[in-house]
C-alpha positions in Angstrom: -15.5 -20.6 -8.1 -12.3 -18.8 -6.7 -12.0 -15.2 -5.5 -9.1 -13.3 -4.0 -8.9 -13.4 -0.1 -6.3 -10.7 0.2 -6.0 -7.0 -0.4 -3.1 -4.8 -0.5 -2.1 -1.1 0.7 -0.6 1.1 -2.1 2.1 3.6 -1.1 4.9 1.9 0.7 3.5 -1.5 0.0 3.3 -2.0 -3.6 5.1 1.2 -4.8 7.7 3.4 -3.3 6.0 6.9 -3.1 7.9 7.8 0.0 11.2 7.9 -1.8 9.8 10.0 -4.4 8.3 12.5 -1.8 11.6 12.8 -0.2 13.3 13.6 -3.4 10.4 16.1 -4.2 10.6 17.8 -0.8 14.4 18.4 -0.9 14.0 19.9 -4.5 11.1 22.0 -3.7 12.0 23.6 -0.3 16.0 23.0 0.1 15.6 21.4 3.5 17.4 18.8 5.2 15.2 15.4 5.9 15.5 14.1 9.4 15.5 10.4 9.3 13.7 8.7 12.2 11.8 5.6 12.9 8.2 7.0 12.5 6.1 7.4 9.4 6.1 11.1 9.6 8.6 13.0 7.5 10.2 15.7 9.3 12.6 18.4 7.9 15.0 21.0 9.1 13.9 23.7 8.9 10.4 22.5 9.3 7.9 22.8 6.3 4.1 23.3 6.8 1.6 20.7 6.3 0.2 22.6 3.2 3.8 22.6 1.8 4.1 18.8 2.6 0.9 18.1 0.7 2.1 20.2 -2.2 5.3 18.1 -2.3 3.2 14.9 -2.2 0.9 16.0 -4.9 4.0 17.0 -7.1 5.4 13.5 -6.5 2.2 11.9 -7.6 2.8 13.6 -11.0 6.3 12.2 -11.6 5.1 8.9 -13.1 8.5 8.1 -14.7 10.3 8.4 -11.4 8.2 6.1 -9.2 9.3 2.5 -8.5 7.2 -0.7 -8.2 8.6 -2.7 -5.6 10.0 -6.2 -6.8 7.5 -9.2 -7.2 4.4 -6.8 -7.2 3.7 -7.5 -10.8 4.0 -11.2 -10.4 2.0 -11.5 -7.3 -1.0 -9.5 -8.7 -0.7 -11.5 -12.0 -0.8 -14.8 -10.4 -3.7 -13.9 -8.2 -5.6 -12.8 -11.2 -4.6 -15.8 -13.3 -5.8 -18.2 -10.5 -9.2 -16.2 -9.9 -10.0 -14.1 -12.9 -10.7 -11.6 -10.3 -9.1 -8.2 -10.2 -6.9 -7.7 -7.1 -8.1 -5.3 -4.4 -5.9 -2.2 -3.6 -7.1 0.1 -0.6 -5.2 3.2 0.0 -5.9 6.2 2.4 -5.6 8.7 -0.5 -8.3 11.2 -0.8 -11.4 9.5 -2.2 -12.5 12.7 -4.2 -9.6 12.1 -6.3 -9.9 8.4 -7.3 -10.0 9.1 -11.0 -6.7 11.0 -10.7 -5.1 8.1 -8.9 -6.4 5.6 -11.4 -5.0 7.7 -14.2 -1.8 8.0 -12.4 -1.3 4.3 -11.9 -2.5 3.9 -15.7 0.3 6.2 -16.9 2.7 4.6 -14.5 1.9 1.2 -16.0 1.6 -0.1 -12.6 0.1 -3.4 -12.9 -0.1 -5.9 -15.9 -3.8 -7.1 -14.9 -6.9 -5.1 -14.1 -7.3 -4.1 -10.4 -9.7 -2.5 -8.2 -8.6 0.8 -6.3 -10.4 2.1 -3.4 -9.3 5.5 -2.0 -10.6 5.7 1.7 -10.3 9.3 2.1 -9.4 9.0 5.6 -12.0 6.3 6.5 -10.9 3.2 8.3 -9.7 0.5 5.8 -11.6 -2.2 7.8 -14.9 -0.6 6.2 -13.6 -1.9 2.7 -12.4 -5.4 3.8 -15.5 -7.3 4.3 -14.8 -10.1 1.7 -11.2 -10.5 2.6 -9.3 -12.1 5.4 -5.8 -11.1 4.6 -4.2 -7.5 4.0 -0.8 -6.3 3.3 0.1 -3.1 4.9 3.3 -1.0 5.7 1.8 1.3 8.5 2.0 0.1 12.1 -1.0 1.7 13.3 -3.1 0.5 10.5 -1.8 -3.0 10.9 -2.6 -3.1 14.6 -6.1 -1.8 14.1 -6.8 -4.3 11.3 -5.4 -7.2 13.4 -7.7 -6.1 16.4 -10.5 -6.2 14.0 -9.8 -9.7 13.1 -7.9 -9.5 9.8 -4.7 -11.3 9.2 -1.9 -8.6 8.4 1.2 -8.9 6.6 3.4 -6.0 7.7 6.1 -5.1 5.1 9.3 -4.6 7.2 10.1 -0.8 7.3 12.3 1.3 9.8 9.1 3.3 10.7 6.8 0.4 11.5 8.7 -1.5 14.0 6.3 -3.2 16.8 8.3 -4.3 20.0 5.9 -6.9 21.2 4.5 -9.6 18.9 0.8 -9.0 18.1 -1.6 -11.8 17.2 -2.5 -11.7 13.5 0.4 -9.7 12.3 3.1 -11.4 10.5 6.2 -9.6 9.2 7.5 -10.0 5.8 10.3 -8.3 3.8 8.4 -7.9 0.6 5.4 -9.0 -1.5 7.6 -11.9 -2.9 7.6 -13.5 0.5 3.8 -14.4 -0.3 4.4 -15.9 -3.7 5.0 -19.4 -2.6 2.0 -19.5 -0.4 -0.5 -17.7 -2.9 -2.9 -20.5 -2.7 -3.6 -19.8 0.9 -4.9 -16.3 -0.2 -7.5 -17.6 -2.6 -11.1 -18.4 -1.4 -12.5 -21.6 -3.1 -16.3 -21.3 -3.1 -18.7 -23.9 -3.9 -20.2 -23.4 -7.3 -23.7 -22.1 -7.3 
């Protein structure tokens, strides 16, 4: 019996929501974006947290303008073909809106195979990773925390997630496609019952 031994973050890892949020913030509030090397999106003049969340929710509704990163569909399809198991996607999006996010991804035609979506609602992602050893992430803080908890992290290279010193269990990759040649490493082969 085979099972997936890898899970994925959603925004910034599988889909480019940040790009859509930037466009939406500029359109809604007529502000200048301040580009930096942090995950936080800053504007001039500054906008409130409530305004930022309004822009994020507006970006969620723009299904036709979001971008799935290259090789994502191939990776999820190959995992599913090998194991017959729905790939696991874990996002920090609000957990009281899971059905909204599933509908959002369905309309967006995000994935060619069934997948399991967990919205953590701010809880630590490690709570949901009991059955996998590998995780693909784009946020530096999450990657460090998960690596310290014993998970092996593939950190998608982004300007906002640079780590000065190497950290055990974190490997930087440029994109999901980097994992396609080693996909078998991310499948658990269990003994038949």
